[in-house]
N, C-alpha and C positions, 0 to 999 in steps of 0.2 A: 204912750199915745201920744199921737198932738194932740193938745186944749181943742175943743168945741169953739169957744170963742175968738181964736188967736191962729189960726193957721199958715194965714200970711206971714205973720211974724217970724216963725216955724219954720217955714220954707224962705225968705228973706234972707233970713241968717242962715243959712245955710247957702245958700248961692254968693251971699255975698264975701262968704269966707274960699267956699271951695273952688270957686270962677276962678277967682283970681291967681289964686295959687298955684294950678297946675296948667293957665295960662300965660304966667311969668315961668317955672318950670318946664314948660317946653320951649318957650322964646329961650331961656337961660340954654337949653339944651340943644336948640339949632340953631340959636345966632340970630335968627327973622321968628317975624312975627309972622311969616304966612303958615308955616303952621300950626301955629297956635291960634290962627284965627279957623281953623277946619277942626279943631279941636273943641273947638265952640261949636262948630257948627255940627260936630259930630255927636253931643250932649245933646242940642237940639230936636235934632234926628232920631237918636236913642233914648227921647224921650214920649216923642210923639208916636213912635213906635208901638210901644209900654203902652202908653195912654186910651191906645186903638186897640189892645185886649179885656181892656176895663169895662164891666158890664155896669149901665150906670144903674141901674135899676133895682141888682142888687145890694148895686152898694148904698143907695139912697136909703135900701130898706136894713141892711146891716148899722148904717147910723143912726136911723130912727129906733131899731133895738137897743145900741150902746146908749143911746140917749137918754132913755127908758132905766137904764141900769144905775144912772149917777146918780152918788146923796145927792142930794139939794143941801 
């Protein structure tokens, strides 16, 4: 699980590694930056679609329950 105090750190490291890696792989495979940019746009669209299915109230309740179960 992601530490509650540092979620941005975890996601920024993930994005900092996979974003450039996939971008450069697509650019090398196609020889052009245009498909690589479309790949980035595709990830943004996919992320937006995935987030649209998140039940915010349920996620907040789950986070509160999980935070109560953490040892101090």
